[in-house]
C-alpha positions in Angstrom: 1.8 13.0 -30.0 -1.8 13.7 -29.0 -3.2 13.7 -25.5 -6.7 12.1 -25.4 -8.1 13.9 -22.4 -6.7 16.7 -20.2 -8.8 17.6 -17.1 -8.4 19.3 -13.8 -9.5 17.6 -10.6 -9.0 19.7 -7.5 -5.4 20.8 -7.6 -4.2 18.2 -10.1 -3.9 18.2 -13.9 -5.1 14.8 -15.0 -3.9 13.4 -18.4 -6.0 10.4 -19.5 -5.0 7.9 -22.2 -8.0 6.1 -23.6 -7.6 2.6 -25.0 -10.2 0.2 -26.3 -10.3 -3.4 -27.6 -12.9 -5.9 -28.6 -13.6 -8.7 -26.1 -12.0 -11.3 -28.3 -8.6 -9.6 -28.1 -5.8 -11.2 -26.2 -4.3 -8.0 -24.8 -6.1 -5.8 -22.3 -6.4 -2.2 -23.5 -4.2 -0.8 -20.8 -1.4 -3.2 -21.8 -1.0 -1.2 -25.0 0.3 1.7 -22.9 3.9 0.6 -22.9 6.8 2.3 -21.1 7.9 4.0 -24.4 4.3 5.2 -24.9 4.1 6.5 -21.3 7.3 8.4 -21.9 5.9 10.0 -25.1 2.7 11.0 -23.2 4.7 12.5 -20.3 6.8 14.5 -22.8 3.6 15.8 -24.6 2.0 16.7 -21.2 5.2 18.6 -20.2 5.0 20.6 -23.4 1.4 21.3 -22.8 2.0 22.4 -19.2 4.8 24.7 -20.4 2.8 26.2 -23.3 -0.3 26.8 -21.1 1.8 28.0 -18.0 0.1 25.5 -15.7 1.4 25.2 -12.1 -0.4 22.0 -11.0 0.8 18.5 -10.0 0.2 16.1 -12.9 -1.4 12.7 -12.7 -1.6 10.1 -15.5 -4.7 7.9 -15.8 -5.9 5.3 -18.3 -9.5 4.6 -19.3 -9.8 1.1 -20.6 -12.8 0.1 -22.8 -13.6 -3.4 -23.8 -16.4 -3.8 -26.3 -18.5 -7.0 -26.2 -21.8 -8.2 -27.6 -23.7 -6.7 -24.6 -22.1 -3.3 -24.9 -18.8 -2.5 -23.2 -16.9 -2.6 -19.9 -15.1 0.5 -18.8 -12.3 0.7 -16.2 -10.7 3.9 -15.0 -7.2 3.4 -13.7 -6.1 6.3 -11.6 -2.4 7.2 -11.4 -1.7 4.4 -13.8 1.8 5.2 -14.8 3.2 5.0 -11.2 1.8 1.4 -10.9 3.0 0.3 -14.3 6.6 1.5 -14.1 
């Protein structure tokens, strides 16, 4: 399992899943981050925290990118897993 982005903001470790789709898709990018996928991301983040000996609260965000003919639309969903569970 790979983690897309790992960042630190203030006193939090922020793990960000990036999902993209074309505008003609039915599913929103963030809808692809299912409960089983969330569990795999959390497990990978736990392993990273242990390996790197990090003592910070962890937050999970999603960056959703929808490509269209004019470019793209980007949405940053903070603390996404708590609102999706």
